[in-house]
C-alpha positions, 0 to 999 in steps of 0.5 A, a space after each residue: 745421212 746428216 746434213 753435211 753429207 747432204 750438202 756434200 751430195 748437193 755440191 757434188 751433183 752441182 759440180 757434175 752438172 756445171 761440168 756437163 754445161 762447160 763441156 757442151 759449151 766448149 764443144 759448141 765454141 769449137 764448132 763455131 770456131 771451125 765454122 769461122 775458120 772455114 768461112 774466112 778461108 772461103 772468103 780468102 780463096 775467092 770461091 765465095 764473096 765476103 757477103 755470102 761468107 758473112 751470111 753463112 756464118 750468121 746462119 751458122 751462129 743462128 743454128 748453134 744459138 737456136 740449138 742451145 736455146 731450145 735444149 732446155 725445152 727439148 728436155 722438158 717436153 721429153 719429161 712431159 711426154 714420159 710422164 704421160 706415157 708412163 704406166 697407169 696403175 688401176 685401183 678399181 679394187 682398192 690398193 695402197 699408195 706408198 709414196 706421194 702421188 698427184 691425182 686430178 680431182 673436180 677442184 684441181 689436183 690432189 696429193 695422196 701418200 705424202 705422209 706415208 702409205 695411204 689406202 684406196 677403198 672402193 666405195 659402194 651404195 648401200 640399200 638406203 642409197 648412202 655411199 660407203 666402203 664395201 666390206 667383203 662378205 658372203 651372199 647372205 651377209 649384208 655389207 657393213 658400211 661406216 660413213 665417217 666425216 672428219 674435218 682433218 686427220 687429227 679429228 679422225 684420230 680422236 673418233 677411232 675409239 667410236 669407230 672401233 666400238 661400232 665395228 665391234 658391235 656390228 661384228 657381235 650382231 653379225 655372229 648373233 645372226 641379227 
């Protein structure tokens, strides 16, 4: 999709939203007109005094304005409650996040999956107390744990060769039974 199509889609979306707002405004103005006509009719037929008619009209105007003013808040609260009640996905056994997702953490809010798929790996403490990714293995096979510390993604990419070599050595040792 090129920039012109994106601009057209955005304009079409904006026009549709504006049309909805205008229709809502027209419906509200018709209701106000009906309320005003009814109030004036009551005042002229003598069933109500002018003061009562104007109070009723003021109350009706207040109701219309309040309903219009609270509509965005109602929509926002509906989205918030929908987000809270959305299904929770557990990653106790690990998994993959394929799209941008927010998560809470000690320092605030984190973002994962923003640059493509990211893995979630369960951690396990080794015999020495160090924390690392647990590798699945047989009962007689001790887990292989790699602890990688990198300041950013670029430095991690630079260390991929070293990590691959360490993994190859570990697999070779495992095959020899060491």
